[in-house]
C-alpha positions in Angstrom: 22.4 4.6 -36.3 19.6 3.2 -34.1 21.0 -0.3 -34.1 24.6 0.9 -33.3 23.0 3.1 -30.4 21.1 0.0 -29.1 24.1 -2.1 -29.3 26.3 0.3 -27.4 23.5 0.7 -24.7 23.2 -3.0 -24.3 27.0 -3.4 -24.0 27.1 -0.6 -21.4 24.4 -2.2 -19.4 25.9 -5.7 -19.6 29.4 -4.6 -18.7 28.3 -2.0 -16.2 26.2 -4.3 -14.0 28.4 -6.9 -12.4 26.5 -9.1 -10.0 27.8 -9.9 -6.7 29.6 -13.3 -6.2 27.0 -15.7 -4.9 27.3 -19.3 -4.0 23.9 -20.3 -5.3 22.8 -21.5 -8.7 21.4 -19.0 -11.3 22.2 -15.4 -12.0 22.1 -12.5 -9.6 19.8 -9.5 -9.7 22.1 -7.3 -11.9 22.3 -10.1 -14.5 18.5 -10.5 -14.6 18.1 -6.8 -15.0 20.7 -6.7 -17.8 19.0 -9.6 -19.7 15.6 -8.0 -19.3 17.0 -4.7 -20.8 18.7 -6.6 -23.5 15.5 -8.5 -24.3 13.5 -5.3 -24.4 16.0 -3.8 -26.7 16.0 -6.7 -29.0 12.1 -6.8 -29.1 12.0 -3.0 -29.7 14.4 -3.3 -32.5 12.4 -6.1 -34.1 9.2 -4.1 -33.9 10.7 -0.9 -35.2 12.2 -2.7 -38.2 9.0 -4.5 -39.0 7.2 -1.1 -39.5 7.8 -0.2 -43.1 6.8 3.5 -43.3 6.5 5.6 -46.4 9.7 6.7 -47.9 10.2 8.8 -51.2 10.1 6.6 -54.2 7.9 4.0 -52.8 4.4 3.8 -54.4 1.5 4.6 -52.0 -1.4 2.1 -52.2 -4.6 4.1 -52.2 -8.0 2.3 -52.2 -10.2 3.2 -55.1 -13.2 5.3 -54.6 -16.3 3.4 -53.7 -18.6 2.5 -56.6 -22.3 2.6 -56.0 -24.3 0.4 -58.3 -27.7 -0.9 -58.3 -28.2 -4.7 -58.0 -29.7 -6.3 -61.0 -32.0 -9.1 -59.8 -34.5 -11.4 -61.5 -36.6 -14.3 -60.6 -36.0 -17.8 -62.0 -37.9 -21.0 -61.7 -35.8 -23.9 -60.6 -36.8 -27.4 -60.2 -35.6 -30.1 -57.8 -36.5 -33.7 -57.0 -37.0 -34.6 -53.4 -35.9 -38.0 -51.9 -39.3 -39.5 -52.7 -39.0 -38.7 -56.4 -41.4 -35.8 -56.5 -40.5 -32.8 -58.7 -40.8 -29.4 -57.0 -40.5 -26.0 -58.8 -39.5 -23.1 -56.8 -39.1 -19.3 -57.6 -35.6 -18.1 -56.8 -34.4 -14.6 -56.7 -31.0 -14.4 -58.6 -28.9 -11.2 -58.3 -25.8 -10.5 -60.5 
């Protein structure tokens, strides 16, 4: 129904606004206004159709309730060798 109404409005605007005959290149003021209205109608229709709202029968995605848990961390010893060949051991906190 909205699309038919938009198309009828665009046709009315395009047919109703007849620019005066001019001997210059380009379109007149009426044609420019009609193209602006038509472009706005097309952009509005595209935006309205992109908004998929809720309708009966469509599942509603609901985020799960937040789960609060305590981090379980422990200290590990990890070794690495530097560019000079010396081994270093560091204590690293590891959380799961």
